[in-house]
N, C-alpha and C positions, 0 to 999 in steps of 0.2 A: 337582215331578221325582215319579214314581210309586212309591210306597209298595214297600219290598220286599215278594216270594212269601213269605219266611220271614224272620224276627225272632228267632236265640238269643242273649239279653241276659242278661250278666251272670251265668251257669247256674253253680251249685255245685254238683258228687257228691261224699259221702263214703260209705264203706264203713267204717265203724269209726273209726280213725283213719287212716285211707287217703284222701288228697283224689285223684280220679279224674280232677275235673274243677272248675279253682279262676279262678272268675270268668272263665269265656271268652266271647267276643260276637264275633258274626259277621252276616253279610245273607247272602241268596241272591233274587237279580232273576229276573223270569220266563224263564227260555231261555237262563239262565247254569250253565255246567258249572265249578262251585265244586269244587275238591279239596282232600283235609284230608292232610297228611304229617304223617309222626313217627315213631320210633322205635317199637317195640313197647312195649307197656305207658303211650303218652303220652295215650292218651285217645280217640284214635280211635271205636274202637268203643262209647265209654259216650255220645258224642256220638250215633249212631245210636241206642242205646236209649234212649237218653230223649228222640229226636224221634218214635219210635214206640210209646213208653207201656209199654217195657220197663222202665226207670227212673223215679222220678221225683224229682227232684233237692232238694236242700236250700232252695236259694235259686234268682233268675233266674226269667228270663220266656221262654218258647216261645211263637209268634205265627206260627200262618199261615192267609195269606189272612184275617186279624184276626181269625182264632180261636186261642183262647187251647189247647196241648195239653196245658199240664199237668195233670196227674191223666186224661188222658183213657186210655181202653185201648187195643191196638194195634186192636182192630175198627173203634174209633170216629177212629182216625187214619186207616186206609185208609181208610175212608168219605169223610176230608175228603180225599181222594186222594193219599197219600202211600205210595208202594211199596217194596217193599226186596227187594235179591235178597241171597245171604247166601254167605259165601268158602267154605263146607261146605255142600254142595248139597242141597236140600230136596225135591229132585223125589220122585216117587213112581216105582219105578224099575220097577214091572210094568205100566206104564200106559204109552200109547203120546204120542207127541207131542200130537195130536189133544187127549186127554182132558188133558194135564196143562194146555193151556193152557186148558180151560176152568173148569178148577179157578181160574185168577187171573179169572175173569169170575161167580165165585157171589157177591159182593154188589154186583154190578148186575143180578142176578135178582129177580125180582117173586113166580114162581109159585110156588105150596107141591110141596111133596114129593109127595102125590097126582097134584097136576094133571099136575106134570113125568112121575112114572113113567106117567099114561094118556098123555101126548105128543096132546094135542086141544086145539084154540082156541086161547085167549092162550097156553099154554106150548109149543104146539107153534110159533107164530108168535114166542115170545121166544127158544126155545132156535135156530132158523132164524137170526136173528138176529146171536145172538150166536155162532155156530158160523162167519158170514159173517166177521163182527169178527175171530177166531181166523186165518181163511185171508187175509187181509191183513194178519195180522201173520206167518206163516208166508212169506209172499212177501216182506216187506219184510225179513225175517232170513234170507233165503236156506235156508231150512230143510225145501224140497220133497220131497226122497231119502229123507227121513226121516220121515216121515208114521206110518208103521204100524209102524216097531221100539217094543219097550218102550226106553225111552228109558235102561233101567239099560245094554243092549246098546251101545250108542252110545259113540263115542269122548269123550274128557273134554271137551274144547273144546268140542264140539258140545254136550253137558250145560250146558256155562257157559251156552252161548246160549240155550238153550231155556230156561235161570232167568229170562234177561232176557228173552225173549218171554214168561213166566209174570206178569212184574212190569208187562211194559206191557198184558198184556190186564186190567190192573185202569182201564186209564186214567186214570194218573195225571198229577196237576200237579206232582210233584216224586215223582222216583226216587232214592234210596237205591243206591250200589254198594257193597258191601262188597268190595272186593280182586275186583275181577270177571275178573282176568286172573293171578291168585294159580296158581302149578303148570302154567300155560302154556306152550308152547314157541314160538321168534317167529313163527313164521308164523300160530298162534292169538290170540298178541298182536297180530299187527298187523289181523287179523281182527276180531278184537272192538273194537278201536282207532277202525278202521272206521265199524262199525257204533254206536258209541256217541256219535261223531262225528254221523250221522244221526239219531240220535233226535233230538241238541239243534238241530241247522238244519233238518231236514224235519216231525220231530214237535214241536217246538219244546216240549220237556217241560226243566224243569230239572231240574238233577241234583247231588247232594253224589258225589263220590267219594273212597273210600277206595282208596289203594294206595301199594305198595313199589315199583313199577316205577318208575323217577323219569324216565328217559328218554321214558315213556307219559305220566306226567301234566304234564309240564311241555313237553311236544308239542301235546295237545288242550286241557288247563284255559285256562278264562279268567282265572280268578284263583283261586292259592292259600293256604290257612293253614298253618302249620306252627305243631308242638303238640312242647312235652317236658316230663314229669311233669305231665299236665293243665293246664300252662299255655300262651295262647299266645305263640311267639315273633315272628311276624309273618306280616301276612297281604297282598296284592299282587299282581302281575301275577307270571307265575315266571319273566320274567328280573329282575324284583326279589329275588326267593324267593333265586333260585339265588346271588347275590351276597351275601347279608346274613350278614355274621358270626356271630351267634348261632346260626342256621340248619345254618352249616358244622359249626360246633363240636358240634350235637349230633348231625350224623351223622356225624364225622368222628374226635369225640374231641379235638378241639384246641380251643385254651383260645380264646375271643373276645376 
């Protein structure tokens, strides 16, 4: 059996006397859509912050493609091939679509600032290459009509799609999706769910999805882990998680 792409093994994270993650373990395989659910404060965002180097856990191990991520800085984690979208948009609102997606290519560029400014030789060839890759992402996410508008002027649902596009521009092997449909209407949610499925099925990129929209999660996830108060309640396929008594109790407040 192949080794998992990501191993999150017995991770504990504390803030003073508060335990945000308590001996949490899970794995993610190549091309898998793995979802993490739980009430507010369950520890979902803490998992992401441990994965991309914002937090360093007290104990446990995080291994990606055989490399330990413990102690790695966010830029180092990104270079390993882990990209992240954010619940609160981090786009440059005054820049257009292409420029925002080009920012996602920054870590892949080798030419220096001066060479890039002169736009000559290798730097010119490199930028042409990266702009070509950005155009592929624009086509993939059906963003062509929004190419020249400042992204801050675009509808919220389109901005969330651009956020996904910028993460894809990094050419990741693992994509962390932090509430990608938060604040969206039904049509926007269905569009985003479709693109997430296409990222998995056509680009074969593994994803960890944190989301409160249970209908979407259960429809598209391969496996689901349920958290509560920093502890793993259950991990399994959606049908198993939906019928788990502890998960039902955590969401509905009923005794397990």
